[in-house]
GUSE-787818 format. One record per atom (N, C-alpha, C): residue in one letter; x, y, z. Coordinates in steps of 0.001 Angstrom, whole numbers, plus 500000, padded with zeros to 6 digits. Layout:
AXYZ/...
***
This chain:
X500793498627500131/X499960499972499838/X500903501340500006/X500875502311498914/X501407503225499018/X500718504757499424/X501146505345500036/X500561506444500521/X501158507863499820/X500526509027499933/X501295510032499413/X501273511159500383/X502514512082499908/X502591512922500937/X502006514376500504/X501336514836501566/X500459516208501299/X501411517301501987/X501287518708501570/X501939519800502067/X501459520057503548/X502357520997504242/X501956521230505526/X500353521630505579/X499836520975506654/X498576521025506866/X497756519856506417/X498011519240505655/X497649517885505369/X498580516651505582/X497697515671506022/X498441514394506390/X498593513264505413/X499140512395505711/X499175511361504766/X498021510535504739/X497710510197503572/X496562509167503506/X496579508094502223/X496433507173502445/X496296505828501473/X494996506451500620/X495867506321499104/X494822506542497938/X493595505829498182/X493456504508498562/X492109503940498737/X491377504384499670/X492047505169500898/X490953505729501692/X490320506681501308/X491256507107500325/X490503508622499833/X489161508647499167/X489096507126498702/X487887507063497991/X486759506688499013/X486747506772500421/X485810506641501134/X485424508056501815/X485984508974501366/X485592510390501834/X484682510909501056/X483590511035501512/X482102511628501003/X482331512795499919/X481875512741498897/X482253514054498076/X481744515288498544/X480622515439499487/X480410516569500111/X481230517218500890/X481923516104501738/X483225516611502590/X484154517152501560/X484672516575500640/X485750516830499568/X485118518354498811/X483965518692498795/X483333519938498164/X483798521143499350/X483517520754500768/X483699521505501839/X485437521994501785/X486169520894501673/X487575521170501622/X487810522233500784/X487380521560499313/X487789522284498077/X487474523755498137/X486141524038498530/X485741525391498823/X486370526385499721/X487041525666500838/X487524526244501533/X489240526621501254/X489632525607501079/X490968525824500351/X491403526676499166/X490286526932498569/X489766528104497252/X489859529265498156/X489053529281499215/X488713530601500117/X489842531204500494/X491032530128501364/X491983530493501674/X492826531282500702/X493268530776499782/X493941531312498690/X493640532599498033/X492183532625497591/X491857534136497441/X491924534736498148/X491556534986499412/X491764535716500417/X492947536375500696/X493718535551500839/X495263535594500813/X495851536424499914/X495575536177498699/X495807536652497435/X495621538405497345/X494567538646497945/X494017539959497990/X495052540394499098/X495111540213500307/X495841540525501066/X497549540798500924/X498150539624500036/X499285539674499856/X499377541198498386/X498580541012497463/X498408542334496666/X498304543630497502/X497900544028498366/X497530545086499248/X499405545220499634/X499692544379500231/X500966544356501092/X501835544661499572/X502024544177498806/X502975544327497886/X502840545709496788/X501524545947496278/X501634546974495223/X501145548209495582/X500138548313497048/X499672549284497670/X500920549974498724/X501357548975499632/X502237549167500452/X503760549184500056/X504074548640499183/X505116548146498782/X506243547559499697/X505607546749500505/X506242545752501603/X506697544553501306/X507719544647500748/X508445543324500373/X508351542158501335/X508660542486502870/X508890541575503718/X507320540975504129/X506360541751504314/X504733541602504345/X504193540705503294/X504548540926502447/X504191540282500728/X504656539000501114/X505866538683501290/X506157537582500896/X506058536559502531/X505492537508503435/X505011536495504282/X503840535776503920/X502846537022503407/X501420536497502804/X501638535271501643/X502237535779500989/X502911534745499864/X502996533440500187/X504352533023501255/X504699531883501844/X503441531036502533/X502553532221503224/X501480531388503800/X500557530934502858/X500148531787501624/X499143531074500861/X499677530195500123/X500695530163499576/X501406528814499011/X501489527502500057/X501714527748501383/X501868526588502202/X500301526103502318/X499248526996502695/X498079526441502650/X497223526152501816/X497430526263500395/X496881525672499309/X497332524724498576/X498664524601498685/X499308523339498136/X498735522267498485/X498415521263497615/X498141520004498005/X498729518798496965/X498564517765497400/X499269516653496439/X498265516441495009/X498966516068494218/X497982515940492801/X497112514854492881/X497090513901493963/X495736512751494134/X494698513672495015/X494970514465496084/X494027514932496499/X493338516309495560/X494264516759494981/X493506517681493768/X492525517400492922/X492907515914492671/X492219515315491413/X490913515082492268/X490659514654493313/X489547514245494091/X488693515369494324/X489512516738494812/X488580517896494803/X487777518354493671/X489099518357492660/X488224518714491272/X487005517885490911/X487189516447491097/X486102515691490680/X484951516025491505/X484841516156492942/X483893516461493575/X483450518059493611/X484052518961492952/X483551520276492709/X482075520423491995/X481270521206492370/X480029521438491809/X479611522995491793/X480353523364491125/X480328525307491188/X479116525451490667/X478520524763489586/X477172525220488830/X476040524678489784/X476406523680490469/X475112523041491487/X475206523702492732/X476002524814493037/X476385525155494236/X474868526311495085/X474604525468495722/X472991526416496068/X473779527776496714/X475072527647497182/X475286529315497973/X475940530038497059/X475773529720495700/X476602530829494798/X476092532176494791/X474770532219494881/X473921533651494966/X473477534072496196/X474061533593497194/X473839533986498536/X474432535130498911/X474123536026499530/X474832537454499998/X474214537991501275/X475289538255502057/X474654539125503323/X474512540318503133/X473793541142504140/X473384542295503829/X474977543086503925/X475252544039503109/X476171544846502920/X477598544063502585/X477562543006501987/X478823542142501652/X479125542556500107/X478344543499499332/X478938543517498129/X479581544595497844/X479940545656498827/X480663546540498078/X481554546930499860/X482542547350499833/X483649547952501029/X483775549422500521/X483837550177501888/X484222551514501476/X485657551812501212/X486286551241501814/X487708551635501317/X488754550224501778/X490111550343501239/X491053549356501328/X491409548790502621/X491391549601503803/X491267548882505055/X490210547721505267/X488857548389504697/X487695547547504972/X487742546186504399/X488506546274503141/X488618545157502078/X489704544052502672/X490859544754503406/X491737544063504067/X490891543255505008/X490329544023506132/X489844543077507194/X488735542186506695/X487786542372505746/X486816541114505040/X487485540324504647/X488827540068503656/X489322539110503459/X490372538180504559/X490778539364505527/X491528538452506388/X490447537563507070/X489268537873507756/X488028537549508242/X487870536226507311/X487656536245506075/X487270535357505280/X488320533960505443/X489516534434505217/X490595533193505350/X490627532965506745/X490477533595507723/X490547533101509130/X489294531998509493/X488166532246508842/X486952531603509128/X487115530237508215/X487819530474507165/X487987529385506177/X488887528081507102/X490043528832507276/X490785528176508133/X490559527423509227/X489264527933509978/X488725527538511313/X487927526318510808/X487498526486509438/X486588525333509042/X487401523870508820/X488524524468507955/X489626523324507907/X489876522541509220/X490194523234509790/X490561522969511332/X489615522212512071/X488642522365512216/X487388521457512616/X487022520409511920/X487154520619510856/X487065519463509857/X487944518511509769/X489333519035510036/X490233517958510311/X490277516799511449/X489347517391512369/X489243516537513480/X488215515338513575/X487725515190512031/X486969514179512032/X487758512731511414/X487879511500511752/X488717510673511180/X488725510256509884/X489728510061509093/X489807509618507707/X490181510699507042/X490162511731507614/X490411513145506597/X492080513466506298/X492628513889505137/X493812513971505013/X494167515598505739/X493885516004506724/X494071517294507317/X494711517205508730/X495180518141508996/X495937518350510152/X495627519694511051/X494653519077512057/X493909520600512889/X495169521446513213/X496455521191513855/X496903521958514413/X497778523107513245/X497930522463512478/X498696523243511066/X497442524532510531/X496323524208510589/X495493525156510329/X495208526010511326/X495214525879512450/X495404526485513916/X496222527682513695/X497449526959513830/X498809527898513760/X498932528946512837/X498397528489511498/X498194529518510603/X497458530357510837/X496122530300511052/X494945530980511705/X495697532099512466/X496185531832513650/X497090532544514696/X498072533622514165/X498655532854513055/X499811533737512327/X499106534848511532/X497931534374510837/X497228535719510024/X496672536640510895/X496250536263512147/X495915537512512966/X496651538286513315/X498174537961513436/X499090538918513355/X499209539704512626/X499383538898511380/X499951539574509752/X498607540611509782/X497585540408510122/X496282541281509676/X496511542627510555/X496968542317511790/X497223543313512536/X498101544628512073/X499232543932511388/X500632544866511218/X500002545280509883/X499297544463508874/X498915544969507514/X497697546170507986/X497084545923508568/X495907547049508967/X496731548258509405/X497590547974510524/X498177549402511173/X499019550058509745/X499825549490508934/X500658550103508075/X499424550842506984/X498371550173506815/X497416550790505812/X496825552286506637/X496644552122507767/X496045553457508662/X497311554438508662/X498461554106508976/X499369554967508984/X499699555620507484/X499376555059506461/X499698555169505004/X498424556169505115/X497232556010505130/X496013557030504987/X496203558334505640/X497247558329507077/X497406559705507481/X498343560442507134/X499233559883506134/X500301560435505371/X499769561324504360/
***
């Protein structure tokens, strides 16, 4: 029996065991990995192109790559389970969700989105048989709390300048 190695945040799992994971669970994993990557990319672009902060941009880029990179076998299962057209939440919006008043509000919204997705992955990983490591998502979430604070503070200083 061979197993494959996943990136940080993901555990080893036998490919045959992967077949036992319900399609709906794979959809949750897929949606949240995408949410993490997309939100971190927004934060990274703000750090890089708005603040010209190479160090902060690199931290966000490293975190994004660490959190979204998965083994090809898992990626295949996630893509097979994906059902974007049939997603009942595709047109759901919370009040005020559509527009942000400024870049700092965009940063806060995207940081929260990523933190929530990391929490989903952390909680999901507590279920047996899933190729996820709870502690990795928890550590990444707390790391992002600190990055968000720094990014927001730099944006606020820039607004005053």
